[in-house]
C-alpha positions in Angstrom: -55.8 19.5 -23.7 -53.4 18.5 -20.4 -49.8 19.8 -20.8 -47.4 17.1 -21.0 -45.4 16.3 -17.8 -41.5 16.0 -17.8 -41.4 12.3 -19.5 -43.4 13.7 -22.4 -40.4 16.0 -23.4 -38.3 15.0 -25.9 -33.9 14.4 -25.3 -32.2 17.7 -24.3 -29.7 18.7 -26.8 -27.1 17.9 -23.9 -28.4 14.2 -23.5 -28.2 13.8 -27.5 -24.8 15.2 -27.7 -24.0 12.8 -24.7 -25.8 9.6 -26.8 -23.6 10.8 -30.3 -20.3 10.9 -28.0 -21.1 7.8 -26.6 -21.7 5.8 -29.5 -18.9 7.4 -31.6 -16.5 6.2 -28.6 -18.2 2.8 -29.2 -17.4 2.7 -32.6 -14.0 3.6 -32.2 -13.4 1.1 -29.3 -14.9 -1.5 -31.4 -13.1 -0.9 -34.6 -9.5 -1.4 -32.3 -11.0 -4.2 -30.5 -11.5 -5.7 -33.9 -8.4 -5.4 -35.4 -6.3 -7.0 -32.6 -9.4 -9.6 -31.7 -11.5 -10.2 -34.9 -15.3 -9.2 -34.8 -16.1 -12.2 -32.3 -14.4 -10.5 -29.5 -16.2 -10.1 -26.0 -18.6 -6.7 -26.1 -17.3 -6.5 -22.1 -13.4 -5.5 -23.9 -15.4 -3.1 -26.0 -17.2 -1.5 -23.8 -14.0 -1.2 -20.9 -12.2 0.5 -23.9 -14.9 3.0 -24.8 -15.4 3.6 -21.0 -19.1 3.3 -20.9 -21.3 0.4 -19.8 -22.6 -2.6 -21.7 -26.1 -1.3 -21.7 -25.0 1.5 -23.6 -23.9 -0.5 -26.0 -26.9 -2.6 -26.3 -28.8 0.2 -26.2 -26.9 1.7 -30.0 -26.2 -1.7 -31.1 -28.7 -4.5 -30.3 -26.9 -7.5 -31.3 -23.0 -8.1 -32.8 -24.1 -7.9 -36.3 -25.4 -4.3 -35.7 -22.0 -3.3 -34.1 -20.1 -5.1 -36.9 -22.2 -3.3 -39.5 -22.0 0.0 -38.0 -17.9 0.0 -37.4 -17.1 -1.0 -40.7 -20.1 1.7 -42.3 -18.4 4.2 -40.2 -14.9 3.1 -41.5 -16.2 3.0 -45.4 -17.4 6.8 -44.9 -13.6 7.6 -43.5 -12.4 6.0 -46.4 -14.6 7.8 -48.9 -14.4 10.9 -47.3 -10.8 11.2 -47.7 -10.4 11.0 -51.0 -11.6 14.5 -52.2 -9.8 16.1 -49.2 -6.4 14.0 -50.1 -7.0 15.2 -53.9 -7.3 18.8 -52.9 -4.0 18.8 -50.5 -1.7 16.2 -52.5 1.1 17.2 -54.9 -0.3 15.5 -57.4 -3.5 13.2 -58.4 -1.3 10.4 -58.3 0.0 11.3 -54.9 -3.7 11.6 -53.7 -4.3 8.4 -55.5 -1.4 6.4 -53.9 -2.3 7.8 -50.5 -6.3 6.9 -50.8 -5.1 3.3 -51.6 -2.8 3.2 -48.5 -6.0 4.2 -46.9 -8.1 1.3 -48.1 -5.6 -1.1 -47.7 -5.8 0.0 -44.2 -9.3 -0.9 -44.1 -8.9 -3.6 -45.9 -6.1 -5.7 -43.7 -7.6 -4.6 -40.3 -11.0 -6.0 -40.8 -10.4 -9.0 -39.4 -13.7 -11.5 -39.5 -15.6 -9.6 -42.0 -15.1 -11.3 -44.8 -16.5 -14.5 -43.5 -19.5 -12.0 -42.0 -19.9 -10.6 -45.4 -20.1 -14.2 -46.5 -22.9 -14.8 -44.1 -26.6 -15.4 -44.8 -27.3 -12.1 -42.9 -29.0 -9.2 -45.0 -27.1 -6.4 -43.3 -23.9 -7.8 -44.1 -25.2 -7.7 -48.1 -26.1 -4.1 -47.8 -23.1 -3.6 -46.3 -21.2 -4.7 -49.1 -23.1 -3.0 -51.5 -22.8 0.4 -49.2 -18.8 -0.3 -50.0 -19.1 -0.6 -53.5 -21.5 2.3 -53.7 -19.4 4.9 -51.7 -16.2 3.9 -52.3 -15.9 3.0 -56.3 -16.8 6.6 -57.6 -14.0 8.1 -54.7 -11.8 5.7 -56.9 -13.2 6.7 -60.5 -12.6 10.3 -59.1 -9.1 9.9 -58.1 -8.0 7.8 -61.1 -9.9 10.4 -63.7 -7.6 12.9 -62.0 -4.6 11.5 -62.6 -5.4 10.5 -66.1 -6.1 14.3 -66.7 -3.0 15.5 -64.9 -0.9 13.1 -67.5 0.4 10.8 -64.6 -1.2 7.4 -65.4 -2.4 6.0 -68.3 -6.0 5.9 -68.8 -7.8 2.5 -68.9 -7.7 1.3 -65.5 -10.9 0.5 -64.3 -11.6 1.3 -60.4 -13.4 -2.0 -59.9 -10.6 -3.7 -61.3 -7.9 -1.4 -59.5 -10.1 -2.3 -55.9 -10.5 -5.9 -56.7 -7.1 -6.5 -57.8 -6.4 -4.5 -54.1 -8.4 -6.7 -52.1 -6.9 -9.8 -53.9 -3.4 -8.7 -53.0 -4.5 -8.2 -49.3 -6.1 -11.7 -48.9 -4.0 -14.2 -47.0 -2.0 -11.7 -45.3 -3.2 -13.0 -41.7 -1.7 -16.4 -42.7 1.4 -15.6 -43.6 3.6 -13.2 -41.5 6.3 -13.3 -44.1 3.6 -11.4 -46.7 3.4 -8.0 -47.3 0.6 -6.9 -49.6 2.2 -3.2 -49.5 5.0 -3.7 -51.3 3.0 -5.4 -54.5 0.4 -3.0 -54.4 3.3 -0.2 -54.7 4.6 -2.0 -57.9 0.9 -2.0 -59.1 0.8 1.8 -58.7 3.8 2.5 -60.3 3.1 0.3 -63.1 0.4 2.6 -63.6 2.3 5.6 -64.3 3.1 7.4 -67.5 7.1 7.0 -68.3 7.6 10.4 -68.2 5.3 11.0 -64.9 7.8 9.1 -62.8 
């Protein structure tokens, strides 16, 4: 059996690390560009911000839908992973819940264009919505349960209802600069508290 030539060698660790760094740089740059310009922003602008060539973006994300999906999957993961960390480090479970809701709101109000994408017929976006619920509902449940157990809030708040309510309060923010959903969300969270916990 003939020995394989250099072309047969798997990519070196260094090349794989570079590819991971490039992918992360593209995701970070795309998230920033989507916030300022929406998901239809030119790919060249994302490449410039990431400091990579267009070919690098297309190698990792062959279509715009692939890039949009990857950016929002990444942001969903960050939001999901933040929950347990906040719970471990906050002064109280209610404080952790409030800080996590703030991150959740950041995600919701900066996803320009994603709502339209999620309503499209593309199966990838349907899977993204399912992933959103699969990852974030358990985190919201954990935070709510901890706050109930600590006596911070009344039992009975359903995680899906809370997330859906927050999402509805965030809707329309882009259309009216006078509207700040965070004030209403703060009122909503204060309404969850037990009287003696405030």
